[in-house]
C-alpha positions, 0 to 999 in steps of 0.5 A, spaced: 124 275 719 127 270 724 121 271 728 116 269 723 120 263 721 121 261 728 113 262 729 112 258 723 116 252 726 113 252 733 106 252 729 108 246 725 111 242 730 104 244 735 100 241 729 104 235 728 104 233 735 096 234 735 095 230 729 100 225 732 096 225 739 089 224 735 092 218 731 094 215 738 087 217 741 084 213 735 088 207 736 087 207 743 079 207 742 080 202 737 084 197 742 079 199 748 073 197 743 076 191 740 074 184 743 081 181 741 085 187 743 083 190 750 076 189 750 075 194 755 068 195 754 066 188 756 067 190 763 067 198 763 062 203 761 065 209 758 062 216 760 060 220 754 062 215 749 057 211 745 059 204 746 056 197 743 055 194 750 057 196 755 059 191 761 058 192 768 063 188 772 068 194 772 067 201 774 064 206 770 070 210 767 069 217 768 073 223 769 080 220 767 082 226 764 084 228 771 088 222 772 096 222 771 098 218 765 103 214 769 097 212 774 093 210 768 098 206 765 100 202 771 093 201 772 092 197 765 099 194 766 098 191 772 092 193 776 094 188 782 099 193 784 094 198 787 088 193 788 090 186 790 083 184 789 082 187 782 078 183 777 081 186 771 087 182 768 094 185 768 094 187 760 101 189 760 104 184 765 101 178 761 103 181 755 096 182 752 098 189 750 104 192 748 107 198 751 105 202 745 098 199 745 098 201 753 100 208 751 095 209 746 089 206 751 092 211 756 091 217 750 084 215 749 082 214 757 085 221 758 080 224 753 074 221 758 071 227 762 
């Protein structure tokens, strides 16, 4: 009985985490697509996702699921730390996006293959 209860708890926690992650991905996609928030699609094409646009100033976003989350976060927070010539604005450093919003965008970007 103990093993059954423990298994049920593990399944419930995993399901809750999965639902929370899906919500975070949806929020991140909305930020990515919304002009008054991230407006990422103004500059980026997204591999495998149908967007209304996209821009061509920035690189096509693909294979981001392989990137470490921290690297994606840092790139959004302040792209100049890794590329001083970047045309991308520092969304976090300038306060355009909050920590929570950047984490949501990262969750969405991690779904891009």
